[in-house]
C-alpha positions in Angstrom: -102.9 64.9 161.1 -99.0 65.1 161.6 -97.3 64.9 157.5 -94.9 62.7 155.8 -93.7 63.0 153.2 -91.8 60.3 151.0 -90.3 60.0 147.2 -90.8 56.8 145.4 -95.0 56.3 145.0 -93.8 52.6 143.9 -94.4 49.5 145.0 -91.3 48.9 148.4 -93.0 52.5 149.1 -96.6 52.1 149.4 -96.7 48.3 150.8 -94.1 49.3 152.6 -92.5 52.7 154.1 -95.1 54.8 152.9 -97.3 51.8 154.3 -96.0 51.9 158.4 -96.2 55.8 158.4 -100.5 55.4 157.7 -100.7 52.9 160.1 -98.8 55.0 162.9 -101.0 58.2 162.2 -99.1 59.7 159.3 -100.5 60.8 156.5 -98.5 60.2 153.4 -98.1 62.2 150.8 -96.4 60.7 147.9 -93.7 61.6 145.8 -93.6 60.6 142.1 -93.2 61.0 138.1 -95.9 57.8 137.4 -99.1 59.8 136.8 -101.8 57.4 136.8 -100.3 56.3 140.7 -100.6 60.6 141.4 -103.9 60.0 139.5 -105.4 57.0 142.1 -103.4 58.5 145.1 -105.6 61.6 144.9 -108.6 59.9 143.4 -109.4 56.9 145.7 -107.1 58.2 149.0 -106.5 54.5 149.9 -105.0 51.4 148.5 -104.6 47.9 150.4 -101.5 46.1 151.0 -101.7 42.4 151.1 -99.2 39.4 152.6 -98.2 37.0 150.6 -99.5 34.0 153.1 -101.8 31.2 152.4 -104.5 33.4 154.3 -103.5 36.6 151.9 -104.0 38.7 154.9 -104.6 42.1 153.9 -104.9 46.1 155.1 -106.5 48.6 153.5 -103.7 52.3 153.9 -105.9 55.4 154.7 -104.1 58.7 154.5 -102.2 59.4 151.3 -102.3 61.5 148.4 -100.0 61.7 145.8 -97.6 65.0 143.9 -95.7 65.1 140.8 -92.4 66.7 141.1 -92.3 67.2 137.6 -95.1 69.2 137.5 -96.4 70.1 140.8 -92.8 72.2 142.5 -94.0 75.0 144.5 -96.2 71.7 146.3 -93.5 69.1 147.0 -91.5 72.8 148.4 -94.8 73.5 151.0 -95.7 69.7 151.8 -91.8 69.7 152.8 -92.6 72.3 155.2 -95.3 71.0 156.5 -93.5 67.3 157.4 -91.8 65.2 160.3 -90.4 63.3 158.3 -89.1 63.2 154.5 -88.7 59.8 153.5 -87.8 57.8 150.3 -87.8 54.7 148.5 -86.5 56.0 144.8 -83.5 53.8 143.3 -79.9 54.6 145.3 -79.0 55.9 141.7 -81.6 58.8 141.9 -81.6 60.6 144.8 -79.1 63.8 142.7 -82.3 63.8 140.5 -85.1 64.6 143.7 -82.3 66.6 145.5 -82.2 69.9 144.3 -85.9 70.0 145.2 -85.6 68.2 148.7 -83.3 71.2 149.1 -85.6 74.0 147.7 -88.0 72.9 150.7 -85.5 72.4 153.0 -84.4 76.1 152.6 -88.1 77.4 152.4 -88.7 75.3 155.5 -85.9 76.3 157.9 -86.5 80.3 157.5 -90.2 79.9 158.6 -89.6 77.2 161.4 -88.1 75.4 163.8 -89.9 72.5 164.3 -88.1 69.5 163.3 -87.4 67.2 160.4 -86.0 63.9 160.4 -84.5 62.8 156.5 -84.0 59.1 155.7 -83.5 57.2 152.9 -84.5 53.8 152.8 -82.1 52.2 150.1 -80.5 49.6 149.1 -77.3 51.0 149.8 -74.9 51.1 152.1 -75.0 55.0 153.8 -77.7 55.8 152.0 -79.3 58.8 153.9 -75.3 60.2 153.6 -75.2 60.3 150.0 -79.2 61.6 149.6 -77.8 64.6 152.1 -74.7 65.2 150.4 -76.6 65.7 147.2 -78.2 68.3 148.8 -75.6 70.3 150.9 -74.4 71.1 147.3 -77.6 72.3 145.9 -77.7 75.3 149.3 -75.8 77.9 150.1 -73.2 78.3 153.5 -75.9 80.6 155.1 -78.6 77.5 154.9 -76.7 74.9 155.2 -76.1 76.6 158.5 -79.2 77.0 159.7 -80.6 73.5 158.8 -77.8 72.5 162.0 -80.7 71.4 164.9 -83.8 71.8 162.4 -82.6 69.2 159.8 -81.0 65.7 161.2 -80.3 62.7 158.8 -80.6 59.4 160.3 -79.0 56.3 157.8 -81.2 53.3 157.7 -81.2 49.6 156.7 -84.6 48.0 155.0 -85.6 44.7 154.4 -89.0 43.4 153.0 -89.4 41.2 149.8 -91.6 43.0 147.0 -92.4 41.2 144.1 -92.9 42.2 140.7 -96.9 43.2 140.9 -99.5 41.5 138.5 -101.9 43.9 140.1 -103.9 46.0 136.9 -102.8 49.4 137.0 -103.9 48.5 141.0 -102.3 50.6 143.8 -102.9 48.0 145.7 -99.3 45.4 146.9 -98.8 41.8 147.5 -95.6 42.3 150.0 -93.9 39.1 151.9 -95.3 39.2 155.7 -91.3 39.5 157.1 -90.1 42.9 157.6 -87.4 44.9 158.8 -86.6 49.0 159.5 -83.9 49.6 161.0 -83.0 53.5 161.8 -79.2 54.8 163.0 -80.0 57.8 165.9 -79.2 58.3 169.4 -82.1 61.5 169.3 -86.2 60.9 170.5 -87.4 60.7 167.3 -90.9 60.6 167.2 -92.5 56.6 167.0 -92.9 54.6 164.2 -95.3 51.8 164.2 -92.1 48.3 163.0 -88.6 51.8 163.1 -86.5 49.9 164.7 -84.0 53.1 166.7 -80.2 51.8 167.0 -76.8 53.9 167.6 -75.3 51.7 165.4 -76.6 51.0 162.2 -73.6 49.1 160.7 -73.6 45.8 162.1 -77.3 45.3 160.7 -77.0 47.3 157.4 -74.5 44.7 156.9 -75.2 41.9 157.8 -78.7 42.2 155.5 -76.7 42.5 152.7 -74.5 40.4 152.8 -77.6 38.1 154.0 -80.3 38.8 152.1 -79.1 41.1 149.1 -76.3 38.7 149.1 -78.5 35.4 149.3 -81.0 37.0 146.9 -78.5 38.0 143.9 -76.8 34.7 143.3 -79.8 32.8 143.9 -81.0 34.7 140.9 -78.4 34.6 138.8 -77.9 31.2 139.6 -81.4 30.1 138.5 -81.2 32.6 135.3 -78.6 30.3 134.1 -80.0 27.4 135.1 -83.1 28.6 133.1 -85.2 28.9 136.3 -88.5 31.6 136.3 -88.4 32.1 140.1 -86.3 32.4 143.4 -88.7 29.4 144.7 -88.4 27.4 142.1 -84.2 27.6 141.9 -84.3 27.3 145.3 -85.9 23.9 145.0 -82.7 22.8 143.8 -80.8 21.4 146.1 -77.0 21.7 143.9 -77.9 25.8 143.6 -79.2 26.2 147.4 -75.9 23.7 149.2 -74.0 26.8 146.4 -76.0 29.4 148.4 -75.4 27.8 151.6 -71.4 27.9 151.3 -72.3 31.5 149.6 -74.1 32.7 153.1 -70.8 31.3 155.0 -68.7 32.4 153.7 -70.2 36.7 154.0 -70.8 34.8 157.1 -67.8 34.2 158.8 -67.2 37.8 157.6 -69.9 39.2 159.8 -69.2 36.8 163.1 -65.7 38.2 163.1 -66.1 41.6 161.7 -68.9 42.2 165.0 -68.8 39.6 167.7 -71.9 37.8 166.3 -73.1 34.9 168.0 -72.5 32.3 165.0 -75.5 30.3 166.0 -77.9 33.4 166.0 -76.4 34.1 162.6 -76.7 30.3 161.5 -80.8 31.2 162.2 -80.7 34.4 160.6 -79.4 32.8 157.3 -82.0 29.9 158.0 -85.0 32.7 157.8 -83.7 34.1 155.6 -83.4 31.0 152.8 -87.1 30.6 154.3 -88.4 33.5 153.6 -87.0 33.5 149.9 -88.6 29.6 149.9 -92.2 31.6 150.2 -94.6 30.6 146.3 -97.4 32.7 146.9 -94.2 36.0 145.8 -93.6 34.4 142.6 -90.6 36.4 142.4 -89.3 36.4 139.3 -85.0 35.8 138.6 -85.0 38.3 136.5 -86.7 40.5 139.1 -83.6 40.2 141.7 -81.0 40.0 138.8 -81.8 43.3 137.3 -78.7 45.7 137.1 -75.9 43.9 137.3 -73.6 46.7 137.5 -74.7 48.3 140.4 -75.2 45.1 142.1 -71.2 43.8 141.4 -70.1 47.2 142.9 -67.2 48.0 145.3 -69.8 48.4 148.1 -72.1 45.7 147.0 -74.0 42.8 147.7 -70.6 40.6 145.9 -67.7 42.4 145.5 -67.6 43.9 149.1 -67.6 40.6 151.7 -65.5 39.3 148.7 -63.0 41.5 148.6 -63.9 42.5 153.2 -63.0 38.2 153.7 -59.7 38.7 151.9 -58.5 41.2 153.5 -59.3 38.8 156.9 -58.0 36.2 155.3 -61.4 33.8 155.2 -62.5 32.2 152.2 -64.1 33.8 149.1 -64.6 31.2 146.7 -68.3 31.1 147.0 -68.5 34.2 146.8 -66.5 34.8 143.5 -68.3 31.8 142.2 -71.7 34.5 142.6 -69.6 37.4 141.0 -68.7 34.9 138.2 -72.6 34.1 137.7 -73.9 37.6 137.9 -70.6 39.0 134.8 -72.7 36.1 132.7 -75.9 37.3 133.2 -77.5 38.3 129.7 -80.8 39.4 130.0 -82.0 41.3 126.9 -84.3 43.7 128.5 -82.3 44.8 131.4 -79.8 47.9 130.5 -77.4 47.5 132.8 -77.1 43.7 132.0 -76.8 44.9 127.6 -74.1 46.8 129.0 -72.2 44.7 131.5 -71.9 41.9 127.9 -70.7 44.7 125.6 -67.5 45.5 127.9 -67.1 41.7 128.2 -67.5 41.3 124.6 -64.9 44.3 123.4 -62.9 44.0 126.6 -63.0 41.2 128.6 -63.9 40.2 131.3 -60.9 41.3 133.8 -61.3 44.9 132.5 -65.4 44.5 133.2 -63.9 43.6 136.6 -61.9 46.4 136.8 -64.0 49.0 135.7 -67.3 48.3 137.5 -66.7 46.1 140.8 -63.1 47.5 141.2 -60.2 44.6 140.7 -57.8 45.0 139.9 -56.7 42.3 137.2 -54.1 40.5 139.3 -55.4 40.2 142.3 -57.0 36.3 143.5 -60.4 38.1 143.6 -60.4 38.5 140.1 -57.9 35.0 139.0 -60.7 33.6 141.2 -63.8 34.8 139.1 -62.4 34.1 136.1 -62.1 30.5 137.1 -65.5 29.9 137.9 -66.6 32.0 134.3 -65.0 29.8 132.5 -67.1 26.9 134.3 -70.6 28.4 134.4 -69.7 29.2 130.8 -69.9 25.6 129.7 
């Protein structure tokens, strides 16, 4: 049976990427450090993926197993040697940690075989596979790097599926929304995988997704948190917040339409579809889950600041994005490590310093001034 090694046995890994490979006839070896999940994968060899719909349809995912990368390094290397695909859904910040082990697997693989391996990082991060490739190459000598040519391919991708926090009492089963999109950038002829869309240029897809789905999700979460809402769907039931979300996505949309010559009518339909997805009450998606890691989400190339700076360069409006940034700066959820760190930074050094440190925005930037104006309004 064809093999795939997937780093990250969490809900996205099991409920999205791993599930698609299983449905495409692959055996999926999940690599993770969560002993309980790895043990269950090996004991049961299957789990259910349930759709968040009225009918609650479910599908059985089979041909799965698990390895603990902290305890079974040699076995992970062996699995990499025999795989056709190597994928991740582990979080962008974890990629540097797993890269040395992947590098070891690749080095062993290219010594003994010429079969092609396709590496795809399925993360909410622009050019995540390029980042992973860079981390991997740092662990390889020059001769091995040269040997990878024509044998190991690295493809960037864009992924989109809402997988909320699970109430599964330790079960492997995963609840996911019905909609998903997985776009992979390559001109190579690669083995087909169900649900994988191949494109020659990923940029329009990844920015459209990041600045519509991720931006929209974040805006709802941060405004919902400030409005004492519990879930994303409950937040969107507030007409004023829904209006604010639509206005923000109107700004990101104006940039995307101008940058990639998109159809304004088709992009508006895309925005409407995304907002409809967010209203799915069956997801019961907590604003604190979606809003977590505000420092990362306020990064200069992420979902809030990047579209604002691009809009500024293009001479387009960014006032609603500035309000979204301000709301993220007010996310003070005590159980989120980044939120606590951000609030400490603001308390000690002020909002302008925090914006410069986290988002790369100069204190005299017009976006910074606009964010400060909204920050003072929202804080009241």
